[in-house]
C-alpha positions as CSV (number, residue, x, y, z in Angstrom):
1,M,-34.1,-23.2,78.6
2,A,-32.7,-26.7,79.0
3,A,-30.0,-27.9,76.9
4,H,-31.3,-32.0,77.3
5,S,-34.4,-30.5,75.2
6,F,-32.1,-30.7,72.4
7,Q,-30.9,-34.6,72.7
8,P,-32.2,-36.7,70.3
9,D,-33.8,-39.8,71.2
10,S,-31.9,-43.2,70.8
11,P,-29.7,-41.7,68.1
12,E,-28.5,-44.3,65.1
13,P,-25.1,-44.8,64.7
14,H,-23.7,-43.0,61.4
15,P,-20.1,-43.1,59.8
16,S,-18.1,-40.4,61.7
17,E,-16.9,-37.0,59.6
18,P,-13.0,-36.1,59.0
19,D,-12.3,-33.6,61.8
20,S,-11.3,-30.5,59.4
21,V,-15.1,-30.1,59.0
22,R,-16.3,-31.2,62.4
23,P,-18.1,-28.2,64.2
24,D,-16.5,-28.5,67.5
25,R,-13.3,-27.7,65.9
26,V,-14.3,-24.3,64.9
27,P,-14.4,-21.1,67.1
28,P,-18.1,-20.1,67.1
29,E,-17.6,-16.3,66.9
30,S,-14.8,-16.4,63.9
31,S,-15.5,-14.1,60.7
32,R,-15.9,-16.4,57.8
33,S,-14.2,-15.0,54.7
34,D,-13.6,-18.5,52.6
35,P,-15.6,-21.7,53.4
36,G,-13.1,-23.3,56.1
37,R,-14.2,-20.1,58.1
38,V,-17.3,-19.9,60.4
39,G,-19.0,-17.1,62.0
40,Y,-21.3,-14.3,60.4
41,D,-22.1,-10.9,61.2
42,P,-26.1,-9.9,59.6
43,E,-25.9,-6.6,60.6
44,G,-25.6,-4.0,58.6
45,V,-27.6,-6.4,55.6
46,Q,-29.8,-3.8,54.0
47,A,-33.2,-5.2,52.3
48,S,-34.0,-4.0,48.9
49,P,-36.5,-1.2,49.0
50,S,-38.8,-3.2,46.2
51,V,-39.8,-6.5,46.2
52,R,-40.3,-8.2,43.0
53,S,-42.9,-11.4,42.7
54,E,-43.2,-13.2,40.0
55,P,-45.5,-16.4,39.5
56,D,-44.2,-19.5,38.2
57,A,-40.7,-17.6,38.6
58,R,-37.7,-19.4,37.3
59,P,-34.8,-19.0,39.0
60,T,-33.0,-16.0,38.1
61,G,-30.9,-15.0,41.5
62,L,-28.1,-15.9,43.2
63,L,-29.9,-17.5,46.0
64,D,-32.1,-19.5,43.4
65,V,-28.8,-20.7,42.2
66,L,-27.4,-21.9,45.8
67,S,-31.1,-23.2,46.5
68,V,-30.6,-21.6,50.3
69,S,-33.1,-23.3,52.6
70,A,-34.7,-21.8,55.8
71,V,-35.3,-24.0,58.6
72,V,-37.0,-22.7,62.0
73,L,-36.7,-24.3,65.2
74,D,-38.2,-23.6,68.5
75,A,-36.6,-23.3,71.6
76,D,-36.6,-27.2,72.4
77,G,-35.0,-27.4,68.7
78,R,-38.2,-29.1,67.2
79,I,-38.7,-28.0,63.6
80,V,-41.8,-25.5,62.9
81,F,-41.1,-24.3,59.7
82,W,-39.6,-26.3,57.0
83,T,-39.2,-24.3,53.0
84,P,-39.3,-26.4,49.6
85,Q,-35.8,-25.8,49.2
86,A,-35.2,-27.5,52.6
87,E,-36.9,-30.6,51.3
88,E,-34.4,-30.6,48.3
89,L,-31.4,-30.0,50.5
90,F,-31.7,-32.6,53.4
91,G,-34.1,-34.5,51.4
92,Y,-37.1,-34.6,53.7
93,S,-40.5,-33.4,52.8
94,A,-42.2,-31.2,55.6
95,Q,-44.8,-33.6,56.7
96,E,-41.6,-35.8,57.5
97,A,-39.9,-32.8,59.2
98,L,-42.0,-30.7,61.0
99,G,-42.8,-31.1,64.6
100,T,-39.3,-33.4,64.8
101,Y,-36.2,-32.8,66.9
102,A,-33.7,-31.2,64.1
103,A,-30.5,-32.9,65.5
104,R,-32.5,-36.4,65.6
105,L,-33.6,-35.7,61.9
106,F,-30.4,-34.7,60.2
107,I,-27.1,-34.7,62.8
108,H,-24.5,-37.4,63.0
109,P,-24.8,-38.5,66.6
110,E,-20.9,-38.0,67.1
111,H,-22.0,-34.2,66.3
112,V,-24.7,-33.6,68.5
113,K,-23.2,-32.5,71.3
114,A,-21.1,-29.8,69.8
115,V,-24.8,-28.6,67.7
116,V,-26.7,-28.4,71.1
117,N,-24.0,-26.1,72.3
118,L,-24.2,-24.1,69.6
119,F,-27.7,-24.0,69.6
120,T,-27.7,-22.9,73.3
121,E,-25.5,-20.3,72.7
122,V,-27.1,-18.7,69.8
123,L,-30.5,-18.8,71.7
124,Q,-28.9,-17.3,75.3
125,T,-26.8,-14.6,73.8
126,G,-28.4,-13.7,70.5
127,R,-24.9,-14.0,68.7
128,S,-25.4,-15.4,65.4
129,W,-22.9,-18.4,64.4
130,A,-22.0,-19.6,60.8
131,G,-20.0,-22.5,59.7
132,A,-19.7,-25.9,57.6
133,F,-20.4,-29.4,59.5
134,P,-21.6,-32.4,57.6
135,I,-25.4,-33.6,57.8
136,R,-26.9,-36.9,57.5
137,H,-29.2,-36.8,54.2
138,K,-32.7,-39.2,53.8
139,D,-30.9,-41.1,51.6
140,G,-28.1,-41.9,54.2
141,S,-25.3,-39.7,52.3
142,S,-23.3,-37.4,54.4
143,R,-23.3,-33.9,52.7
144,L,-21.1,-31.2,53.7
145,M,-23.8,-27.9,54.4
146,E,-23.1,-24.4,55.0
147,F,-25.0,-22.7,57.6
148,R,-26.2,-19.2,58.9
149,N,-27.5,-19.7,62.5
150,M,-29.2,-16.3,64.3
151,R,-32.2,-16.0,67.1
152,L,-35.4,-14.8,66.1
153,Q,-37.8,-13.2,68.5
154,D,-41.5,-12.7,67.9
155,D,-44.1,-10.3,69.7
156,L,-44.5,-12.3,72.0
157,G,-41.1,-13.0,73.8
158,D,-40.9,-16.4,72.5
159,V,-37.1,-17.1,70.7
160,Y,-36.7,-19.6,67.9
161,A,-33.4,-20.3,66.0
162,L,-33.6,-19.6,62.1
163,G,-30.8,-21.6,60.3
164,L,-29.9,-20.9,56.7
165,A,-28.4,-23.6,54.8
166,A,-27.0,-24.4,51.2
167,D,-24.6,-27.0,49.9
168,H,-21.2,-26.0,51.0
169,N,-19.5,-27.5,47.2
170,L,-21.9,-25.4,45.5
171,L,-21.3,-22.4,47.4
172,Q,-17.5,-22.8,47.5
173,R,-17.6,-23.2,43.8
174,V,-19.7,-19.8,43.4
175,E,-17.4,-17.8,45.6
176,T,-14.5,-19.2,43.9
177,D,-15.8,-18.4,40.4
178,L,-16.7,-14.7,41.6
179,A,-13.1,-14.4,43.3
180,L,-12.0,-15.3,40.0
181,C,-14.2,-13.3,37.9
182,E,-13.5,-10.1,40.5
183,R,-9.6,-10.7,39.9
184,L,-9.8,-11.2,36.2
185,I,-12.0,-8.2,35.9
186,N,-9.8,-5.6,37.9
187,Q,-6.4,-7.3,36.6
188,S,-7.0,-8.4,33.4
189,P,-5.0,-6.2,30.7
190,I,-8.0,-6.4,28.5
191,G,-10.7,-3.5,28.5
192,L,-13.9,-4.9,30.3
193,A,-17.5,-3.2,31.3
194,L,-20.7,-3.9,31.7
195,L,-23.7,-2.3,30.1
196,D,-27.4,-2.3,30.9
197,P,-30.5,-2.3,28.3
198,D,-30.0,1.0,27.3
199,L,-26.3,0.9,27.0
200,R,-25.3,2.7,30.2
201,Y,-22.2,1.5,32.0
202,L,-22.4,-0.4,35.1
203,L,-18.9,-1.5,35.6
204,V,-15.6,-0.8,33.8
205,N,-12.8,-2.3,35.4
206,P,-9.4,-0.3,35.3
207,A,-7.8,-1.6,31.8
208,L,-10.6,0.1,30.0
209,A,-10.5,3.3,32.1
210,R,-7.0,3.1,30.9
211,I,-7.8,2.7,27.3
212,D,-10.2,5.4,27.3
213,G,-8.7,7.7,29.1
214,I,-11.6,8.4,31.4
215,P,-12.1,7.3,35.4
216,A,-14.2,4.2,36.0
217,E,-16.7,6.2,38.0
218,D,-16.9,8.5,35.2
219,H,-18.2,6.0,33.1
220,V,-20.9,4.7,35.5
221,G,-24.2,6.0,34.7
222,R,-23.2,7.6,31.0
223,T,-24.3,5.8,27.6
224,L,-21.9,4.9,24.9
225,R,-21.8,8.2,23.1
226,E,-21.4,10.3,26.2
227,A,-18.4,8.6,27.6
228,L,-16.8,8.0,23.8
229,P,-17.6,10.9,21.5
230,L,-15.7,8.5,18.6
231,P,-16.4,9.1,14.9
232,D,-17.9,5.6,14.3
233,I,-19.9,5.4,17.6
234,H,-22.8,5.0,15.6
235,T,-21.5,1.4,14.3
236,I,-20.5,0.4,17.7
237,E,-24.1,1.3,19.6
238,S,-25.7,-0.4,16.4
239,A,-23.9,-3.6,16.9
240,L,-24.3,-3.7,20.5
241,R,-28.0,-3.2,20.1
242,Q,-27.9,-6.2,17.6
243,V,-26.4,-8.6,20.4
244,L,-28.9,-7.2,22.9
245,T,-31.8,-8.5,20.2
246,T,-30.2,-11.5,18.8
247,G,-28.0,-13.0,21.7
248,T,-25.2,-14.0,19.2
249,P,-22.2,-12.3,20.0
250,L,-19.9,-10.4,17.8
251,L,-16.2,-10.7,18.1
252,D,-12.9,-9.0,17.2
253,Q,-14.8,-6.2,15.5
254,Y,-12.1,-3.7,14.4
255,H,-12.5,-0.2,15.1
256,V,-9.9,2.7,14.3
257,G,-10.7,6.3,16.1
258,R,-8.7,9.0,18.1
259,P,-9.9,8.7,21.8
260,P,-10.2,12.2,24.0
261,A,-7.3,11.1,25.8
262,D,-5.0,11.3,22.7
263,P,-6.5,13.3,20.0
264,E,-3.6,13.6,18.3
265,H,-3.0,9.8,17.4
266,E,-4.8,7.6,15.8
267,H,-5.8,4.0,17.7
268,A,-7.4,1.1,16.9
269,W,-9.4,-1.5,19.1
270,S,-10.8,-5.0,18.8
271,L,-13.9,-5.0,20.2
272,S,-16.4,-8.2,21.5
273,F,-20.2,-7.8,22.3
274,Y,-21.9,-10.4,24.5
275,R,-25.6,-10.3,25.7
276,L,-25.8,-10.7,29.2
277,E,-28.8,-13.0,30.8
278,D,-29.9,-14.2,33.7
279,P,-30.5,-18.0,34.6
280,G,-34.1,-17.3,33.8
281,G,-32.9,-16.1,30.1
282,R,-34.1,-12.5,31.4
283,V,-31.9,-9.7,29.5
284,L,-29.6,-8.0,32.2
285,G,-27.7,-6.0,29.3
286,A,-24.5,-6.6,27.7
287,A,-20.6,-7.2,28.1
288,T,-18.2,-5.8,26.1
289,S,-14.0,-6.7,25.8
290,V,-11.9,-4.1,24.3
291,V,-8.4,-5.2,23.5
292,D,-6.1,-2.1,22.3
293,V,-4.5,-2.9,19.0
294,T,-2.7,-0.1,18.7
295,E,0.6,-1.1,17.9
296,R,-0.6,-4.0,15.9
297,H,-2.0,-1.6,13.9
298,R,1.0,0.5,13.6
299,A,3.0,-1.9,12.8
300,A,0.6,-3.7,9.9
301,A,0.2,-0.1,8.7
302,E,3.5,0.4,8.6
303,A,4.2,-2.7,6.8
304,D,1.7,-2.1,4.2
305,R,3.3,1.3,3.8
306,A,6.3,-0.4,3.5
307,R,5.3,-2.9,0.7
308,R,3.8,0.3,-1.2
309,R,7.5,1.7,-0.9
310,L,8.9,-1.2,-2.6
311,A,6.2,-1.6,-5.3
312,L,6.8,2.1,-6.2
313,I,10.7,1.3,-6.2
314,A,10.0,-1.8,-8.7
315,D,7.4,0.2,-10.4
316,A,9.8,3.1,-11.3
317,S,12.6,0.5,-12.1
318,V,10.4,-0.7,-15.2
319,R,8.8,2.7,-16.1
320,V,11.6,5.3,-15.5
321,G,14.2,5.7,-18.0
322,T,12.6,3.8,-20.6
323,T,13.5,5.8,-23.6
324,L,17.2,7.7,-24.1
325,E,15.0,11.2,-24.1
326,V,16.1,13.4,-21.3
327,E,12.1,15.3,-21.2
328,E,10.6,12.1,-21.4
329,T,12.8,10.2,-18.8
330,A,11.6,13.2,-16.5
331,R,8.0,13.1,-17.2
332,E,8.2,9.3,-16.2
333,L,9.5,10.3,-13.2
334,A,7.4,13.0,-12.1
335,E,4.4,10.3,-12.8
336,I,5.3,7.5,-11.2
337,T,6.1,10.4,-8.0
338,V,2.2,11.6,-8.0
339,P,0.2,11.0,-5.9
340,Q,1.8,8.0,-4.2
341,L,4.7,10.4,-2.4
342,A,3.4,13.9,-3.3
343,D,0.5,16.2,-4.5
344,V,2.9,18.4,-6.9
345,V,6.0,17.2,-8.3
346,A,8.7,19.1,-10.2
347,V,11.9,17.6,-12.2
348,D,14.4,20.3,-12.8
349,V,18.0,20.0,-14.2
350,L,20.7,22.3,-14.5
351,D,21.1,23.8,-17.4
352,S,25.0,23.4,-17.9
353,A,24.3,19.4,-17.2
354,L,22.0,19.2,-19.7
355,A,24.5,21.0,-22.0
356,C,27.2,18.5,-20.8
357,R,29.2,21.0,-19.0
358,R,30.8,21.0,-15.6
359,S,31.9,24.2,-14.3
360,R,32.8,25.0,-10.9
361,R,30.4,27.7,-9.0
362,P,30.5,28.7,-5.5
363,D,28.1,27.0,-3.1
364,D,26.5,30.2,-2.1
365,G,25.8,31.3,-6.0
366,P,23.1,31.8,-8.0
367,E,22.0,28.9,-10.5
368,L,20.3,28.4,-13.9
369,F,17.6,25.2,-14.0
370,R,15.6,24.2,-16.9
371,S,12.4,22.6,-15.8
372,L,11.6,19.3,-17.7
373,A,8.1,18.2,-15.7
374,L,5.6,19.3,-13.6
375,K,2.6,17.0,-12.3
376,A,0.1,17.2,-10.0
377,A,-2.4,14.9,-8.3
378,H,-5.1,17.4,-8.9
379,P,-5.7,20.5,-10.1
380,T,-4.3,23.3,-8.0
381,V,-2.8,26.7,-8.2
382,A,0.4,25.4,-7.1
383,L,0.9,24.4,-10.9
384,R,0.8,28.1,-11.6
385,A,3.7,28.8,-9.2
386,A,6.4,26.4,-11.2
387,D,8.0,27.0,-13.8
388,P,6.5,25.4,-17.1
389,P,8.3,22.7,-18.7
390,G,10.9,24.0,-21.5
391,G,11.5,27.1,-19.5
392,L,14.6,28.4,-17.4
393,A,14.7,29.7,-14.4
394,A,17.1,31.4,-12.1
395,Y,17.4,30.7,-8.4
396,D,19.5,32.8,-5.8
397,G,22.0,30.7,-3.7
398,D,19.4,30.8,-0.7
399,R,16.6,29.3,-2.5
400,L,16.1,25.8,-1.0
401,V,16.5,24.0,-4.3
402,T,20.0,25.8,-4.8
403,L,20.7,24.5,-1.8
404,C,20.0,21.1,-2.6
405,V,22.0,20.8,-5.8
406,H,24.7,22.8,-4.0
407,S,25.1,20.3,-0.5
408,G,23.9,17.4,-2.7
409,R,21.9,16.5,0.1
410,P,17.8,16.4,0.7
411,V,16.3,19.3,2.2
412,L,13.1,18.6,4.4
413,V,10.6,21.3,5.4
414,R,8.2,18.9,7.3
415,H,5.9,21.9,8.4
416,V,6.2,25.0,5.9
417,G,5.5,27.7,7.5
418,D,4.9,31.9,6.1
419,Q,8.8,32.0,6.5
420,D,9.5,29.0,4.4
421,L,7.6,29.7,1.6
422,P,10.0,32.7,0.0
423,R,12.9,29.9,0.2
424,I,10.7,27.4,-1.9
425,A,9.1,30.0,-4.4
426,R,10.8,31.7,-7.3
427,D,9.3,35.2,-6.1
428,A,6.7,36.8,-3.9
429,E,3.5,35.7,-6.7
430,A,4.5,32.3,-6.5
431,G,4.6,31.9,-2.9
432,S,1.3,33.6,-2.4
433,L,-0.1,31.1,-5.0
434,L,1.8,28.2,-3.0
435,A,0.0,29.1,0.1
436,R,-3.4,29.4,-1.1
437,A,-2.8,25.9,-2.7
438,G,-2.0,24.9,0.8
439,V,1.5,23.4,0.8
440,H,2.1,22.3,4.4
441,S,5.4,20.3,3.7
442,Y,8.2,20.3,1.2
443,L,11.3,18.1,0.1
444,A,13.8,18.4,-2.3
445,V,16.3,15.7,-3.2
446,P,19.3,16.0,-5.6
447,L,19.2,14.4,-8.9
448,I,23.0,12.5,-8.6
449,A,24.5,10.2,-11.0
450,H,28.1,9.3,-11.3
451,G,29.0,11.6,-8.3
452,E,27.7,14.6,-10.6
453,V,24.5,16.7,-9.4
454,L,22.3,16.9,-12.4
455,G,19.4,18.7,-11.0
456,A,16.8,18.3,-8.0
457,L,13.6,16.4,-7.7
458,D,11.1,18.8,-5.7
459,L,8.0,17.3,-4.0
460,K,5.2,19.4,-2.0
461,R,2.4,18.3,-0.1
462,T,-1.3,20.0,-0.3
463,R,-4.2,17.2,0.5
464,N,-2.3,14.6,2.0
465,P,-2.0,15.2,5.8
466,L,1.0,13.5,6.6
467,P,4.1,16.0,6.3
468,F,7.3,14.1,4.8
469,D,9.5,12.1,7.2
470,E,12.7,10.3,7.0
471,D,11.1,7.1,5.3
472,D,10.0,9.7,2.9
473,V,13.4,11.0,2.1
474,V,14.8,7.7,1.4
475,L,12.3,6.9,-1.1
476,A,12.5,10.2,-2.9
477,C,16.5,9.9,-2.7
478,E,16.2,6.0,-4.1
479,L,13.5,7.2,-7.0
480,A,15.7,10.4,-8.1
481,G,19.1,8.1,-7.9
482,R,17.3,5.8,-10.4
483,A,16.1,8.6,-12.8
484,A,19.0,10.7,-12.2
485,V,21.2,7.2,-14.1
486,A,18.7,7.3,-16.7
487,I,18.7,10.9,-17.4
488,D,22.7,10.8,-17.2
489,N,22.4,8.4,-20.0
490,A,19.9,10.3,-22.0
491,R,21.8,13.7,-21.8
492,W,24.9,12.1,-22.6
493,F,23.4,9.7,-25.6
494,Q,21.9,13.1,-26.8
495,S,25.0,14.8,-26.6
496,V,26.6,11.9,-29.0
497,R,24.0,11.8,-31.2
498,N,23.5,15.4,-32.2
499,T,27.0,15.5,-32.8
500,A,26.8,12.4,-35.2
501,L,23.9,13.9,-36.7
502,T,25.6,17.4,-37.3
503,L,28.4,15.1,-38.8
504,Q,26.3,13.3,-40.8
505,R,24.3,16.1,-42.2
506,S,27.2,18.2,-42.9
507,L,28.8,15.2,-45.1
508,L,25.4,15.0,-46.8
509,P,24.5,17.1,-50.1
510,D,22.3,19.9,-49.8
511,H,18.9,19.9,-51.7
512,P,19.5,18.0,-55.3
513,P,20.1,21.2,-57.6
514,A,18.4,20.8,-60.8
515,H,20.2,18.3,-63.6
516,A,19.7,18.2,-66.9
517,G,16.6,15.7,-67.6
518,L,16.0,14.8,-64.2
519,E,13.5,16.3,-61.5
520,L,15.2,15.4,-58.0
521,A,13.7,15.0,-54.2
522,S,15.6,13.6,-51.5
523,R,15.1,13.1,-47.7
524,Y,17.6,12.1,-44.6
525,Q,15.7,10.4,-41.5
526,P,17.7,9.5,-38.7
527,A,16.7,6.8,-36.7
528,Q,13.9,7.4,-33.9
529,A,14.9,4.9,-31.2
530,T,18.3,3.6,-31.2
531,S,21.6,4.9,-29.4
532,E,23.2,6.5,-32.1
533,V,23.0,7.8,-35.7
534,G,23.7,5.4,-38.6
535,G,25.7,5.9,-41.7
536,D,23.3,6.1,-44.5
537,W,23.6,8.7,-47.7
538,Y,22.6,9.4,-51.0
539,D,24.4,11.9,-53.4
540,V,23.9,13.5,-56.6
541,I,26.6,14.0,-58.7
542,P,26.8,16.0,-61.8
543,L,29.1,14.1,-65.0
544,S,29.8,15.2,-68.8
545,D,27.7,15.1,-71.5
546,D,24.8,16.4,-68.8
547,K,24.9,12.8,-67.4
548,T,23.8,12.6,-63.7
549,A,25.2,9.8,-61.1
550,L,23.0,8.7,-58.2
551,V,24.1,6.9,-55.5
552,V,22.6,5.2,-52.3
553,G,24.4,3.6,-49.9
554,D,24.4,2.2,-46.1
555,V,27.4,1.8,-43.7
556,M,26.6,-0.9,-41.2
557,G,27.1,0.0,-38.0
558,N,26.3,3.7,-36.4
559,G,27.7,6.6,-34.2
560,I,30.5,8.8,-35.2
561,D,32.4,6.1,-36.5
562,A,30.0,5.1,-39.2
563,A,29.3,8.7,-39.7
564,A,32.8,9.3,-40.6
565,T,33.1,6.4,-42.9
566,M,30.2,7.3,-44.6
567,G,31.9,10.8,-45.5
568,R,35.0,8.8,-46.8
569,L,33.4,6.8,-49.2
570,R,31.2,9.5,-50.7
571,T,34.2,11.6,-50.9
572,A,35.8,8.4,-52.9
573,T,32.8,8.3,-54.7
574,C,32.5,11.7,-55.9
575,A,36.6,11.4,-57.1
576,Y,35.8,7.8,-59.3
577,A,32.3,9.5,-60.8
578,D,34.5,12.3,-61.6
579,L,36.8,10.3,-63.8
580,D,33.7,8.9,-65.8
581,L,33.8,5.3,-65.0
582,P,31.5,2.7,-65.2
583,P,29.1,1.8,-62.4
584,S,31.0,-1.6,-62.1
585,A,34.0,0.0,-62.0
586,V,33.6,2.7,-59.4
587,L,32.6,0.0,-57.1
588,Q,35.4,-2.2,-57.8
589,H,37.5,1.1,-56.9
590,L,35.3,1.7,-53.4
591,D,35.2,-2.0,-52.5
592,K,39.1,-1.9,-52.4
593,I,38.9,1.5,-50.1
594,T,36.0,-0.2,-47.9
595,C,38.6,-3.3,-47.3
596,D,41.0,-1.1,-45.7
597,L,38.4,0.4,-43.2
598,E,38.4,-2.2,-40.2
599,H,34.9,-3.8,-39.3
600,Y,33.0,-2.1,-41.7
601,I,30.8,-3.2,-44.3
602,V,28.8,-1.2,-47.0
603,T,26.1,-1.6,-49.5
604,C,26.0,0.6,-52.1
605,L,23.8,1.2,-55.7
606,Y,25.2,3.5,-58.0
607,A,23.4,4.3,-61.1
608,V,24.6,6.8,-64.1
609,Y,21.4,8.6,-66.4
610,D,22.1,9.7,-69.6
611,P,19.1,12.0,-70.4
612,R,20.3,12.1,-74.3
613,T,19.2,8.4,-74.5
614,H,17.1,7.7,-71.4
615,R,19.4,5.0,-70.6
616,C,20.4,4.4,-67.3
617,R,23.4,1.9,-66.1
618,I,23.1,0.8,-62.6
619,A,25.2,-1.6,-60.2
620,N,24.5,-2.9,-57.2
621,A,26.7,-3.5,-54.3
622,G,24.6,-5.9,-52.0
623,H,21.8,-2.9,-51.6
624,M,18.1,-2.9,-51.4
625,P,16.8,-3.2,-55.4
626,P,15.4,0.1,-57.0
627,A,11.8,0.6,-57.7
628,L,10.6,1.9,-60.9
629,A,7.4,3.8,-61.5
630,G,5.4,5.5,-64.4
631,P,2.6,6.1,-66.1
632,G,0.9,3.3,-68.4
633,H,2.4,0.5,-66.0
634,S,2.5,-0.9,-62.3
635,P,5.3,0.1,-60.2
636,A,7.9,-2.7,-59.8
637,L,11.5,-3.5,-58.6
638,L,14.2,-3.4,-61.1
639,D,15.5,-7.0,-61.5
640,L,19.4,-6.6,-61.4
641,P,22.5,-8.8,-59.9
642,T,22.5,-8.4,-56.0
643,G,26.2,-8.2,-56.0
644,A,28.4,-8.6,-52.7
645,P,28.6,-5.7,-50.2
646,L,31.3,-3.5,-50.0
647,G,34.4,-4.4,-48.2
648,V,33.9,-8.4,-48.5
649,G,37.0,-8.0,-51.6
650,G,37.5,-9.6,-54.8
651,V,33.8,-10.0,-55.9
652,P,33.5,-8.4,-59.7
653,F,30.4,-6.5,-60.0
654,E,27.8,-6.2,-62.9
655,A,25.8,-3.1,-64.2
656,I,22.6,-3.5,-66.2
657,T,21.0,-0.6,-68.3
658,T,17.1,0.5,-68.4
659,R,15.1,2.6,-69.6
660,L,13.9,5.7,-68.1
661,D,11.5,7.4,-70.6
662,P,10.0,10.8,-69.6
663,G,7.7,10.9,-66.4
664,E,9.0,7.6,-65.0
665,L,10.0,7.2,-61.3
666,L,13.6,5.6,-60.2
667,I,13.4,5.3,-56.7
668,L,16.7,4.5,-54.4
669,Y,16.6,4.1,-50.9
670,T,18.3,2.3,-47.7
671,D,17.0,-0.8,-46.2
672,G,15.6,1.3,-43.2
673,L,12.6,2.1,-45.0
674,V,11.5,-0.9,-45.5
675,E,12.9,-3.3,-42.8
676,T,10.9,-3.9,-39.5
677,R,11.1,-6.6,-36.9
678,H,7.7,-8.0,-37.4
679,H,7.0,-7.9,-41.0
680,S,8.4,-9.6,-43.9
681,I,10.6,-8.0,-46.3
682,D,8.5,-9.0,-49.4
683,D,5.2,-8.0,-48.0
684,R,7.3,-4.2,-47.0
685,L,8.8,-4.0,-50.5
686,S,5.1,-4.6,-51.5
687,A,3.6,-1.9,-49.2
688,M,6.0,0.4,-50.9
689,L,5.3,-0.1,-54.2
690,G,1.4,0.4,-53.1
691,F,2.8,4.1,-52.3
692,L,3.7,4.5,-55.9
693,D,0.6,3.7,-58.2
694,E,0.4,7.8,-58.8
695,P,3.8,8.9,-60.4
696,L,2.4,12.4,-61.6
697,R,2.5,13.3,-58.2
698,P,4.8,16.0,-56.8
699,L,8.2,14.3,-55.7
700,E,8.3,16.4,-52.4
701,E,4.8,14.5,-51.5
702,T,6.1,11.2,-52.7
703,C,8.9,11.4,-50.8
704,D,6.7,12.6,-47.5
705,L,4.5,9.8,-48.4
706,L,6.8,7.0,-48.5
707,L,8.4,7.9,-45.0
708,H,5.0,8.6,-43.3
709,G,3.3,5.2,-44.5
710,L,6.2,3.2,-44.2
711,R,8.1,4.5,-41.1
712,H,7.5,4.0,-37.3
713,P,8.3,5.7,-34.3
714,E,10.5,2.7,-32.7
715,D,12.0,1.8,-36.0
716,H,15.7,1.2,-35.3
717,D,17.7,2.4,-38.6
718,D,18.0,5.3,-40.9
719,V,17.0,6.0,-43.7
720,A,18.1,7.7,-47.0
721,L,15.8,8.2,-49.7
722,L,16.4,9.7,-53.2
723,V,13.7,9.9,-56.1
724,A,14.3,11.1,-59.6
725,R,12.0,11.8,-62.3
726,A,12.9,11.9,-66.2
727,V,11.8,14.9,-67.9
């Protein structure tokens, strides 16, 4: 065929295009991998075995998006086929294009020669050509088009030229987007997957393959449930089906599980789900993005664990050591430790420490422990394996709790085995019970205060699946240290208190014997909530002529010194009473003695009863007024001069005389019976008189009624009570 048949007739001049896009600058047989290169090999392109035809179909495929047009030229260069896409691309209708020379219709004059040469080569050699060159649109504009040209031959042997064309800029943008997508998918650290509407994997990027621990090719064709047998896989599937149905994406869905690639450790992922649609709106499937947030999850879990530990320590500061009772402090420690730190807790203190004895023992010798507290987070046979509170138990030197107190260091057994139970339990039976309870981790930390080991905090885990770790050791030592200081304070307080109480009780008289004309009952009750005992006392002193002296006093202060001062004053009172001095003179002498005692003020009530005259002379040194109750009249407080306390010095005392007829009660008491921090003294005195409405009640019962009715467990003062009835 002659080349001249492709020449246009009198072509119109048109502005020239840049050299970089002229087809005569591009080798016709170069392979094309980017928009700046030409050449294309159509061999190897396989047609789909199925053909889908949709009437009035909306654009759904890539060819539709690119609006690829097809133009067929005969051997002379005339247009014999013209598609609707060609009309859209070039601007000419089929009526305008068919039968015309293509070069004349849309080729710039300066490019005609190069186009004719390429056209002739395609028809003569059969080699395809691909490239980009500018065309002239019907509206007169110049547009860069991407062409694919190849030879066609019909059954008669005639040859034609097929030209496929698309907008170069659009094609370049699509290719760039595809390249970007491919790079992003393959190189992204975020796991990405495409799934079909049946939730079967179509594509998995390398990042997701690493996250799942399953090769990418093993995903394809498998469902989510088959590839990832996670406990909450049904939740993930439900979320994906919701996205497929509604089209609304679900973002940042938090999931925790143990993947098949690492079943021993917990992992966390942030999942997002999107629905995929083609340009026509047809649902193609779903896309998932998976971000491994395991490190963040673990950091958050560790931060939360640290917060809970700090909260536990702060709680322990408030709840442990609220009283000066050793047993109560141990119970508080056990209660705050369960279940936050352990499932079973025991607090055992060395018996020598409770007795405040410091003794040296060989490091490998046995130890005698007293169990103070035992607590479990749930019912368990492990409680039967432990020593009951209050009991004594001897542990040999090879036991772990003994090793703990001997070394003064924590003993940790992360994973308890059969060989460990004999060193934890007190005997073989207890070891069997611990095994039945499921004890799998053990920790013992010493109770150390002021450098002295007092005992041990014994911790076991049964239901908590995590073994004790170093952080648990630090927390347990912190709790044990705080509790040990409180236990140490409590044991020394109890020791001193017991000493003072013993001293004070030894100085008080025994149960009053029978005295002429009087029936007597008395009580001494130490303070319930103070750190030391006080100096309250009472006394009943027989005098000549069947008279009886009744004394109640209160040394201001507490402790051994107060008790000793009380003993000295009681002895002096007995001596002066034996001289048969009047009550005011006795108080005068006691005042002089008290002035010689530094820093002590004493209140005292001194009464002398004569059964022959039923008269009672009473003198008061700053003490609470006595009460008088009897048949036929209401209980009342005696009106007598208050007087100054002993120890003020130089103040005279005045005595009054009152009758104490048979059946009447005289009640002498110290201020600890009626004074409180929350009630007025008048209200408390009225309450006391209310308990005296039956003067014929037995005196022992009257004493108990007054103490139980007026005393509170947290009262901060001791009480001396003396009740006398004239007979």
